[in-house]
C-alpha positions in Angstrom: 0.0 0.0 0.0 1.5 3.3 -1.1 1.6 6.2 1.3 0.3 9.5 0.1 2.2 12.7 0.8 0.9 14.2 4.0 -0.8 17.6 3.7 -0.3 20.1 6.5 -3.5 21.8 7.7 -4.2 24.6 5.2 -4.2 28.2 6.3 -7.5 29.9 5.6 -7.8 32.5 2.9 -8.8 35.9 4.3 -11.6 37.3 2.2 -11.9 41.0 2.9 -15.1 43.0 2.7 -16.0 45.2 1.0 -14.3 43.4 -1.9 -13.0 44.9 -5.1 -14.2 43.5 -8.4 -13.0 43.5 -12.0 -15.3 45.1 -14.5 -14.6 45.0 -18.2 -16.2 48.0 -20.0 -16.2 48.2 -23.7 -13.8 51.0 -24.9 -12.6 51.8 -21.3 -10.5 48.8 -20.5 -10.2 47.5 -16.9 -11.3 49.7 -14.0 -11.8 49.1 -10.3 -15.2 49.5 -8.8 -16.5 49.6 -5.3 -18.0 46.3 -4.0 -21.4 47.7 -3.2 -22.1 48.2 -6.9 -25.1 46.2 -8.0 -23.5 44.9 -11.2 -20.6 43.2 -9.4 -19.0 40.3 -11.3 -16.3 38.6 -9.2 -14.4 39.5 -6.0 -10.7 40.1 -6.1 -8.6 40.4 -2.9 -6.9 43.7 -2.3 -3.1 43.8 -2.8 -1.6 42.1 0.2 1.4 43.4 2.1 4.8 42.4 0.8 6.6 39.5 2.2 8.4 40.4 5.4 6.2 43.3 6.3 5.8 43.5 10.0 2.4 45.2 9.6 0.9 42.3 7.7 -2.5 41.2 9.1 -2.4 37.6 10.3 -4.8 35.1 8.7 -7.6 34.1 11.0 -8.9 31.0 9.2 -12.4 32.6 8.7 -13.9 35.1 6.4 -13.9 38.7 7.6 -17.7 38.8 7.3 -18.0 36.2 9.9 -15.6 37.7 12.5 -15.9 41.5 12.2 -18.3 43.4 14.2 -20.2 46.5 13.1 -17.4 48.9 13.9 -14.7 46.8 12.1 -17.0 46.6 9.0 -17.3 50.4 9.0 -13.5 50.9 9.3 -12.9 48.3 6.6 -15.3 50.0 4.3 -13.6 53.4 4.7 -10.2 51.8 4.3 -11.3 49.9 1.2 -12.8 53.1 -0.3 -9.6 55.0 0.2 -7.7 52.1 -1.3 -10.0 51.9 -4.3 -9.6 55.7 -4.9 -5.9 55.4 -4.7 -5.9 52.5 -7.2 -8.0 54.5 -9.7 -5.6 57.5 -9.3 -2.6 55.2 -9.9 -4.2 53.8 -13.0 -4.8 57.3 -14.4 -1.2 58.2 -13.7 -0.1 55.0 -15.3 -2.1 55.9 -18.4 -0.5 59.3 -18.7 3.1 58.0 -18.3 5.1 56.2 -21.0 4.9 52.5 -21.1 6.8 50.6 -18.4 10.1 49.0 -19.1 8.6 45.5 -18.9 8.5 44.2 -22.5 6.2 41.4 -23.7 8.3 38.3 -24.5 7.3 36.0 -27.3 8.6 32.6 -28.3 10.1 33.8 -31.6 12.3 36.5 -32.9 11.5 39.9 -34.4 8.4 40.3 -32.2 8.6 44.1 -32.2 7.5 44.2 -35.8 4.1 42.5 -35.1 0.8 44.2 -34.6 -0.2 45.1 -31.1 -2.8 43.0 -29.4 -6.3 44.3 -28.8 -6.8 46.7 -25.9 -8.8 44.2 -23.9 -5.9 41.6 -24.1 -3.3 44.2 -23.2 -5.2 45.8 -20.4 -6.1 42.5 -18.8 -2.6 41.2 -18.9 -1.2 44.5 -17.5 -3.7 44.5 -14.7 -2.8 40.9 -13.7 0.9 41.7 -13.9 0.4 44.9 -11.8 -1.3 42.8 -9.1 1.5 40.3 -9.1 4.1 43.0 -8.9 2.3 44.6 -5.9 2.8 41.3 -4.1 6.6 41.5 -4.6 6.7 38.5 -7.0 8.3 38.3 -10.4 6.3 38.5 -13.5 6.6 38.4 -17.3 4.6 38.2 -20.4 4.5 35.5 -23.1 3.1 36.0 -26.6 1.8 33.1 -28.7 -0.2 32.3 -31.8 -2.7 29.5 -32.5 -1.4 26.1 -33.4 -1.4 25.0 -37.0 -4.3 22.7 -37.7 -3.4 21.5 -41.2 -2.7 17.9 -41.8 1.0 16.9 -42.2 2.3 13.3 -42.3 5.2 13.9 -40.0 3.0 15.5 -37.4 2.5 12.1 -35.7 6.2 11.4 -35.4 7.4 14.8 -34.2 6.4 17.1 -31.3 3.1 18.7 -31.6 4.5 22.1 -30.8 6.8 22.1 -33.9 3.8 22.9 -36.0 2.7 25.8 -33.8 3.2 29.3 -35.2 4.8 30.9 -32.2 6.5 33.8 -34.0 4.1 36.8 -34.3 4.9 39.0 -37.3 3.3 41.6 -39.4 0.9 39.1 -41.0 -1.0 38.5 -37.7 -3.4 41.1 -36.4 -3.9 39.5 -33.0 -2.2 37.1 -30.7 -2.6 35.8 -27.2 -0.6 37.1 -24.2 0.0 34.9 -21.1 0.9 36.5 -17.8 3.3 34.6 -15.6 3.9 35.2 -11.9 6.8 33.5 -10.1 7.3 33.2 -6.3 10.8 32.1 -5.3 10.6 29.6 -2.5 12.2 31.0 0.7 13.3 27.5 1.8 14.2 26.1 -1.6 17.1 26.1 -4.0 15.1 26.9 -7.1 15.4 23.5 -8.7 11.7 22.5 -8.5 8.5 24.3 -9.1 4.7 23.9 -8.8 2.6 25.3 -11.6 -0.9 26.8 -11.1 -2.9 27.6 -14.2 -6.0 29.8 -14.5 -7.4 30.0 -18.1 -9.5 32.9 -19.2 -10.6 34.4 -22.6 -9.2 37.9 -22.8 -11.5 38.8 -25.8 -14.7 38.0 -24.0 -14.3 37.6 -20.2 -17.1 35.9 -18.5 -18.1 36.2 -14.9 -17.0 32.7 -14.1 -13.6 33.4 -15.7 -13.2 36.5 -13.5 -14.1 34.4 -10.5 -11.4 31.9 -11.6 -8.8 34.8 -11.7 -10.0 36.0 -8.3 -9.4 32.5 -6.9 -6.0 32.2 -8.5 -4.9 35.6 -7.3 -6.1 34.8 -3.8 -4.1 31.6 -3.6 -1.1 33.3 -5.2 -1.3 36.2 -2.7 -1.3 33.7 0.2 1.6 31.7 -1.2 3.6 34.9 -1.7 3.8 35.2 2.1 4.2 31.5 3.0 7.4 30.8 4.8 7.1 27.1 4.4 7.6 26.9 0.6 10.4 24.7 -0.6 9.4 24.7 -4.3 8.9 27.8 -6.5 5.3 28.7 -7.4 4.5 29.6 -11.0 1.0 31.1 -11.7 0.1 31.1 -15.3 -2.8 33.3 -16.4 -3.4 31.6 -19.7 -5.1 33.6 -22.4 -7.5 31.1 -23.9 -8.8 33.1 -26.9 -7.3 30.4 -29.2 -8.1 27.5 -26.7 -6.8 26.6 -23.3 -4.5 23.9 -24.7 -2.8 26.3 -27.2 -2.0 28.8 -24.5 -0.5 26.4 -22.1 1.4 24.3 -24.6 2.9 27.4 -26.2 4.2 28.5 -22.8 5.5 25.1 -22.0 7.3 24.9 -25.4 9.1 28.2 -24.7 9.8 27.1 -21.1 11.5 23.8 -22.0 12.9 24.9 -25.4 14.4 28.4 -25.1 15.1 30.3 -28.3 18.7 31.3 -28.8 19.8 34.2 -31.1 23.1 35.2 -32.6 25.2 38.0 -31.1 24.6 40.3 -34.1 20.9 40.1 -33.7 21.1 40.7 -30.0 23.3 43.8 -30.4 21.0 45.5 -32.9 18.5 47.2 -30.6 17.9 47.5 -26.9 14.3 46.4 -27.4 15.4 43.0 -28.8 17.8 42.5 -25.9 15.1 43.3 -23.4 12.7 40.9 -25.2 15.1 38.1 -25.1 15.9 38.5 -21.4 12.2 39.1 -20.4 11.0 35.5 -20.3 11.4 34.0 -16.8 11.7 30.4 -15.6 11.6 28.5 -12.4 12.8 25.0 -11.6 11.8 21.6 -12.9 8.1 21.2 -12.7 7.1 18.7 -9.9 3.3 18.9 -10.6 0.7 21.2 -12.2 -2.8 22.1 -11.2 -5.3 23.7 -13.7 -8.4 25.1 -12.1 -11.3 27.2 -13.3 -14.8 28.0 -12.3 -17.5 26.6 -14.6 -21.1 27.3 -15.0 -23.5 26.9 -12.1 -24.9 23.4 -11.9 -27.5 21.9 -9.6 -26.0 19.0 -7.7 -28.1 19.6 -4.6 -26.8 22.0 -2.0 -23.1 21.2 -2.5 -20.6 22.8 -4.7 -18.9 20.2 -7.0 -15.5 19.7 -8.6 -15.0 17.8 -11.8 -11.6 16.2 -12.3 -10.1 15.7 -15.8 -7.0 13.6 -16.0 -6.8 12.0 -19.6 -3.9 13.3 -21.7 -2.8 12.7 -25.2 -2.6 9.0 -26.4 -4.0 7.6 -23.2 -1.5 9.1 -20.8 -2.6 9.6 -17.2 -1.1 11.4 -14.3 0.1 9.5 -11.3 -2.8 8.2 -9.3 -1.5 9.6 -6.0 -2.2 13.2 -7.4 -5.8 12.3 -8.0 -6.1 10.7 -4.6 -4.7 13.8 -2.9 -7.2 16.1 -4.7 -10.1 13.8 -4.0 -9.3 13.4 -0.3 -8.8 17.1 0.3 -11.9 18.1 -1.7 -14.3 15.6 -0.1 -13.0 15.2 3.5 -11.6 18.6 4.1 -13.7 21.1 2.1 -16.9 19.2 1.5 -17.0 19.3 -2.3 -18.7 16.8 -4.4 -16.1 15.3 -6.7 -17.2 14.1 -10.2 -15.4 12.7 -13.2 -16.5 12.6 -16.9 -19.2 10.1 -17.6 -21.5 8.9 -20.4 -24.8 10.3 -19.5 -26.6 8.2 -22.2 -25.6 5.0 -20.3 -27.1 6.3 -17.0 -30.6 6.1 -18.5 -30.0 2.9 -20.5 -32.6 0.3 -19.9 -30.3 -2.5 -21.1 -27.6 -1.6 -18.6 -30.2 -1.3 -15.8 -31.4 -4.9 -16.6 -27.9 -6.2 -16.4 -27.3 -4.4 -13.1 -30.5 -5.9 -11.7 -29.4 -9.4 -12.8 -26.0 -8.9 -11.0 -27.8 -7.6 -7.9 -30.1 -10.6 -7.8 -27.2 -13.0 -8.2 -25.3 -11.2 -5.4 -28.3 -11.5 -3.1 -28.6 -15.2 -3.7 -24.9 -15.8 -3.0 -25.1 -13.8 0.1 -28.0 -16.0 1.3 -25.8 -19.0 0.8 -22.9 -17.6 2.7 -23.4 -14.3 4.7 -19.7 -13.6 4.6 -19.9 -13.1 0.8 -20.8 -9.6 -0.2 -20.7 -9.5 -4.0 -23.9 -7.6 -4.4 -23.9 -4.0 -5.6 -26.6 -1.5 -5.9 -28.1 -0.9 -9.3 -27.4 2.9 -9.3 -23.8 2.3 -8.3 -23.3 -0.3 -11.0 -24.8 2.0 -13.7 -22.7 4.9 -12.6 -19.5 2.8 -12.4 -20.2 1.4 -15.9 -20.8 4.8 -17.4 -17.6 6.2 -15.8 -15.6 3.2 -17.0 -16.9 3.6 -20.5 -16.1 7.3 -20.5 -12.6 6.7 -19.2 -11.8 4.0 -21.8 -13.3 6.2 -24.6 -11.3 9.3 -23.6 -8.1 7.4 -23.3 -8.6 5.4 -26.6 -9.5 8.6 -28.5 -6.0 9.9 -27.7 -7.1 13.5 -27.3 -6.5 15.3 -24.0 -9.6 16.4 -22.1 -8.0 19.7 -21.0 -4.9 21.8 -20.9 -3.3 19.4 -18.4 -2.5 17.2 -21.4 0.2 19.7 -22.4 2.1 19.0 -19.2 2.0 15.2 -19.7 3.8 15.7 -23.0 6.8 16.9 -20.8 6.3 14.1 -18.3 4.7 16.4 -15.7 1.8 15.1 -13.6 -1.1 17.5 -14.0 -4.9 17.4 -13.4 -7.6 19.9 -14.3 -10.3 20.9 -11.8 -13.5 22.6 -12.9 -15.4 24.1 -10.0 -19.2 24.1 -10.4 -20.8 26.3 -7.8 -24.4 25.8 -6.7 -25.1 29.4 -5.9 -26.1 32.4 -8.1 -23.2 34.6 -9.2 -24.7 37.6 -7.4 -24.8 35.8 -4.0 -21.8 37.4 -2.3 -22.0 35.4 0.9 -21.9 32.1 -1.0 -19.2 33.5 -3.3 -16.9 34.3 -0.4 -17.4 30.9 1.2 -16.7 29.3 -2.2 -13.5 31.2 -2.6 -12.5 30.3 0.9 -13.0 26.5 0.4 -11.6 26.5 -3.2 -8.5 28.3 -2.0 -8.1 25.9 0.8 -8.3 23.0 -1.6 -5.7 24.4 -3.9 -3.4 25.3 -1.0 -3.7 21.8 0.4 -2.7 20.3 -2.9 0.3 22.7 -3.1 1.3 21.8 0.4 1.1 18.1 -0.4 3.3 18.5 -3.5 5.6 20.8 -1.6 6.3 18.2 1.0 7.5 15.7 -1.6 11.2 14.9 -1.8 10.8 13.4 -5.2 8.2 13.2 -8.0 5.1 11.0 -7.9 6.2 7.5 -8.9 5.0 4.9 -6.4 1.4 4.6 -7.7 -0.1 3.7 -11.1 0.2 5.5 -14.4 -2.1 3.1 -16.3 -5.6 2.8 -15.0 -9.3 3.2 -15.8 -11.4 5.3 -13.5 -14.8 3.9 -12.4 -15.4 6.6 -9.7 -13.4 9.6 -8.3 -11.9 7.3 -5.7 -12.1 3.9 -7.5 -10.1 2.6 -10.4 -9.1 -0.5 -12.4 -5.3 -1.0 -12.6 -3.4 -2.2 -15.6 -2.7 -5.5 -13.8 -6.4 -6.3 -14.0 -7.5 -5.1 -17.4 -4.4 -6.4 -19.2 -5.5 -10.0 -18.5 -8.5 -10.1 -20.9 -6.4 -8.3 -23.5 -3.6 -10.9 -23.2 -6.2 -13.7 -23.4 -7.7 -12.2 -26.6 -4.3 -11.7 -28.3 -2.9 -15.1 -27.2 -5.5 -16.9 -29.2 -4.4 -15.3 -32.5 -1.0 -17.1 -33.1 -2.6 -20.4 -32.1 -5.4 -20.0 -34.6 -2.9 -18.9 -37.3 -0.8 -22.0 -36.7 -3.8 -24.2 -36.8 -5.0 -22.7 -40.1 -1.6 -23.1 -41.7 -1.4 -26.7 -40.6 -5.0 -27.4 -41.8 -4.1 -25.9 -45.2 -1.0 -28.1 -45.5 -2.9 -31.3 -44.5 -5.7 -30.5 -47.0 -3.1 -30.2 -49.8 -1.5 -33.5 -48.8 -4.8 -35.3 -48.8 -5.7 -33.8 -52.2 -2.3 -35.0 -53.6 -2.9 -38.5 -52.2 -6.3 -38.6 -53.7 -5.0 -37.7 -57.1 -2.3 -40.3 -57.4 -1.5 -42.5 -54.4 1.1 -44.5 -56.3 3.4 -41.5 -57.0 6.8 -41.4 -55.6 7.9 -39.4 -52.6 10.0 -37.1 -54.7 7.1 -35.9 -56.8 5.1 -35.5 -53.6 7.8 -33.3 -52.1 7.8 -31.2 -55.2 4.1 -30.7 -55.0 4.4 -29.9 -51.3 7.0 -27.3 -52.0 4.9 -25.8 -54.7 1.9 -25.7 -52.4 3.8 -24.6 -49.3 6.3 -21.8 -49.4 5.0 -20.5 -52.7 1.5 -20.1 -51.3 2.9 -18.4 -48.2 4.7 -15.9 -50.4 1.6 -15.2 -52.3 -0.4 -14.5 -49.1 2.4 -12.3 -47.9 2.4 -10.4 -51.2 -1.4 -9.8 -50.8 -0.8 -8.5 -47.3 2.0 -6.2 -48.5 -0.2 -4.7 -51.2 -3.1 -4.0 -48.9 -0.7 -2.5 -46.3 0.7 -0.3 -49.0 -2.8 0.8 -49.9 -3.5 1.7 -46.3 -0.4 3.9 -46.1 -1.4 5.8 -49.2 -5.0 6.2 -47.9 -3.7 7.6 -44.6 -1.7 10.3 -46.6 -4.5 11.4 -48.8 -5.9 14.0 -46.4 -2.7 16.0 -46.9 -3.7 16.6 -50.5 -7.5 16.8 -49.9 -7.1 19.6 -47.4 -5.5 21.7 -50.2 -8.9 21.8 -51.9 -10.3 25.3 -51.3 -13.8 25.7 -49.7 -14.4 22.0 -49.5 -17.2 20.8 -47.2 -16.7 17.8 -44.9 -19.1 15.7 -47.0 -17.2 16.6 -50.2 -13.8 15.8 -48.6 -15.1 12.5 -47.3 -16.5 11.5 -50.7 -13.2 12.5 -52.5 -11.3 10.4 -49.9 -13.5 7.3 -50.4 -13.4 7.5 -54.3 -9.6 8.0 -54.4 -9.2 5.1 -52.0 -11.2 2.7 -54.2 -9.4 3.9 -57.4 -6.0 3.3 -55.8 -7.0 -0.2 -54.5 -8.2 -1.2 -58.0 -5.0 0.2 -59.6 -2.8 -1.8 -57.1 -4.7 -5.0 -57.8 -4.2 -4.5 -61.6 -0.5 -3.9 -61.1 0.2 -6.7 -58.6 -2.8 -9.0 -58.8 -5.7 -9.5 -56.5 -6.0 -12.3 -53.8 -8.3 -14.3 -56.1 -6.2 -14.0 -59.3 -3.1 -15.3 -57.5 -5.0 -18.4 -56.2 -4.3 -17.9 -52.5 -6.2 -20.3 -50.2 -8.6 -18.6 -47.8 -6.9 -20.4 -44.8 -3.5 -19.0 -45.7 -5.1 -15.6 -46.3 -6.8 -15.7 -42.9 -3.6 -16.9 -41.1 -1.7 -14.0 -42.6 -4.4 -11.6 -41.6 -4.4 -12.9 -38.0 -0.6 -12.6 -37.8 -0.7 -9.0 -39.0 -3.4 -8.0 -36.6 -1.6 -9.6 -33.6 1.5 -7.6 -34.5 -0.5 -4.4 -34.9 -2.3 -4.8 -31.6 0.9 -5.6 -29.8 2.5 -2.4 -31.1 -0.5 -0.3 -30.3 -0.6 -1.6 -26.7 2.7 0.0 -26.2 1.6 3.4 -27.5 -2.0 3.5 -26.2 -3.3 0.5 -24.2 -6.9 1.7 -24.2 -7.0 1.9 -28.0 -5.5 -1.6 -28.3 -8.1 -2.9 -25.7 -11.1 -1.5 -27.5 -9.7 -2.5 -30.9 -9.1 -6.0 -29.8 -12.8 -6.3 -28.7 -13.9 -5.4 -32.2 -11.2 -6.8 -34.5 -10.4 -10.2 -32.9 -14.0 -11.7 -33.1 -14.2 -10.4 -36.7 -10.9 -12.2 -37.5 -11.6 -15.4 -35.7 -15.2 -15.9 -37.1 -14.4 -14.9 -40.6 -15.1 -17.8 -43.1 -15.9 -17.9 -46.8 -19.6 -17.7 -47.5 -19.2 -20.4 -50.2 -17.2 -22.8 -48.0 -18.8 -26.2 -47.5 -18.5 -26.6 -43.8 -20.6 -29.8 -43.6 -22.9 -28.2 -41.0 -26.6 -28.2 -40.9 -28.7 -25.3 -42.3 -29.3 -23.6 -39.0 -25.7 -23.5 -37.7 -24.5 -22.5 -41.1 -27.0 -19.7 -41.3 -26.0 -18.4 -37.9 -22.4 -18.4 -38.9 -23.1 -16.5 -42.1 -25.2 -13.9 -40.3 -22.6 -13.5 -37.5 -19.8 -13.0 -40.1 -21.8 -10.3 -41.9 -22.7 -8.5 -38.6 -19.1 -8.5 -37.4 -17.8 -7.1 -40.7 -20.5 -4.4 -40.7 -19.7 -3.5 -37.1 -16.0 -3.5 -37.8 -16.3 -1.0 -40.6 -14.7 2.3 -39.4 -17.8 4.5 -40.1 -19.8 2.0 -38.1 -17.3 2.3 -35.2 -17.7 6.1 -35.4 -21.5 5.8 -35.2 -21.2 3.5 -32.1 -18.8 5.8 -30.3 -20.9 8.8 -31.1 -24.0 7.1 -29.8 -22.4 6.1 -26.6 -20.7 9.5 -25.9 -23.3 12.0 -27.1 -26.5 9.9 -27.2 -27.0 10.6 -30.9 -27.3 7.6 -33.2 -27.5 9.6 -36.5 -24.5 10.3 -38.7 -23.6 11.2 -42.2 -20.5 10.9 -44.4 -19.2 14.3 -43.3 -19.0 13.2 -39.7 -16.3 10.6 -40.7 -14.1 13.4 -42.1 -14.7 15.6 -39.1 -13.8 12.8 -36.7 -10.6 11.9 -38.6 -9.7 15.6 -38.9 -10.1 15.9 -35.2 -7.8 13.0 -34.6 -4.9 14.2 -36.8 -5.2 17.8 -35.4 -4.3 16.4 -32.0 -1.7 13.9 -33.4 -3.6 11.0 -32.0 -2.1 7.6 -32.5 -5.7 6.3 -32.9 -5.7 7.8 -36.4 -2.7 5.6 -37.3 -4.3 2.5 -35.8 -7.6 2.9 -37.7 -5.9 3.4 -41.1 -2.8 1.2 -40.8 -4.1 -1.7 -38.6 -7.9 -1.7 -38.5 -8.7 -0.9 -42.1 -6.4 -3.5 -43.7 -7.7 -6.1 -41.3 -11.3 -5.3 -42.3 -10.4 -5.4 -46.0 -8.8 -8.8 -45.6 -11.9 -10.1 -43.8 -14.0 -9.0 -46.8 -11.6 -10.9 -49.1 -12.0 -14.0 -46.8 -15.8 -13.8 -46.8 -16.0 -13.4 -50.6 -13.3 -16.0 -51.4 -14.2 -18.5 -54.2 -13.4 -21.7 -52.5 -14.3 -23.9 -55.5 -11.9 -22.1 -57.8 -8.9 -22.9 -55.5 -10.0 -26.5 -55.1 -10.3 -27.0 -58.9 -6.8 -25.5 -59.4 -5.4 -27.9 -56.9 -7.0 -30.9 -58.6 -5.7 -29.8 -62.0 -2.2 -29.7 -60.5 
């Protein structure tokens, strides 16, 4: 049993009243307003005293509204009013003065030639930076551009950030600006850091995003005066106008891959020198926590927190990090913790019937032996099954469920938390309590990671979540996968042996009195030559699959093409290329390959493909094995004379047809769409949109579907339509 890092009792966040709020006015930028204004949006804590100030007010562990009497509230109101007036006057003076000497740092060179960002982006970033500076912490800016979404074949084998346009120039009218604040640990050596990320859309700031910034600034303000820190704290205010993932991944790319310039370029202007030296870094990232406030949801009378942990290609953070978040959220702060689930399965009548059957069987076993407790409630079973299906689907899809996936690309454990308050946004009392408990939760996670002497490594990295506190480890779910794959080489060997014995019996039936030498010649003709023909067919189909996987690179060059048109062009070109390859190299039927050898070759290829995919993304290999392996094992020519009765033969034919239809990639898309979104309708354009979504995120699932699943499906079609009589007549003629 692995021990979790011990979290010290979190210090309460002082929420002062009256609170200041951020208000974004069109054409006027950011201004400060008094908290008694009716159109308040989100509270922000006043600038705290700098570290080491003897006049700093100690934290009491409770909100000020619960401990102050009437006179203290009056004094606090007067003090806050004076502070607000002083802040407004400082902002007016700042507007009259020239720009400060802090330059915006981008990830590329020649940034001073690009267009300036919109006023809202610039004002928001400057306001956050000013608050960070008032705390005595370091700050810097980071410019970035949206990632390149065009298809490129080498995108799957290189870093995703290599295709990101991170160099703003004169061709771009707008770009994102991240604001970074860094607290140097008073008891550390600067070699490790903890990252806190708060995303917001600078172009259209919502009330919940302002509340997220208020929560992040409150925690950052507390940590700026914490004497117990042994790891640096990095607070990233991510500008999510191009997406949360783009903002975080662009900053991580610059953080881990600094840009170096020649001495001649550096010595040109002082502006470029300042730009190059502006970007600031901390130590190696020990863990990262992404948090934001979502929309108000009704989960009863409790605020909820939703955890998102799936990263690219099925990567997951260390399970200990999720356990720490869940324990602190539930047992310390009273949050309801949720994970992503398939809502369509929660109302499924079929799943409910299965759950009732298991509950009945459990009750019967418990009557036999009271010590046995295998029964499970129907709601718990349905919720666990829906959570398990969602976890497997998100991992198999290979697309991260949040900006935490960018950290896993650099082997940093990260998790995203989405707070869902149960109060109205204008309820100030509930808002203060929410900020207090949310801040305590984030501080507790920071304390837990801060106490670590090394990174998380003791717990699991491969697991499926069935509940926020329950999981299925890789040691459990790899057993059914191993049993499925282990049967493939056995069946392939049996098919090869059966094909050889059939040839030997045919030769003996033609002429029993022939000599052994002629029999050896016939055996050699029917043995190695037939295997080479089957391998040739497999090579041609695999070559076709590679060409089909590269066609989107050329199809995306077509201007103003709709998804339906792109999908139709893709399908037509794939059929034409397949026919051309069969004309050039011969089809499986023209070469006279037996269906047993063709099936054995197909099974060998799919076993190799699933084995390789299990190394890249185990969830994709697991779900792929559940679909492909039954299709491969049950495939049999429709014209084959099996010697069975009519009813078993009809059942075998119907099952083969059903498995082939379900194994077709568009059918797989329809099933996944129905389970995830509850919609069982689809068109041709959805296939293109789905595949485009996979290659945009460099998901290995795209390679599996086109290089492993599609060739196997085509070989199954060839096996089903194989003319068995033709091969037998050729053998008799020989």
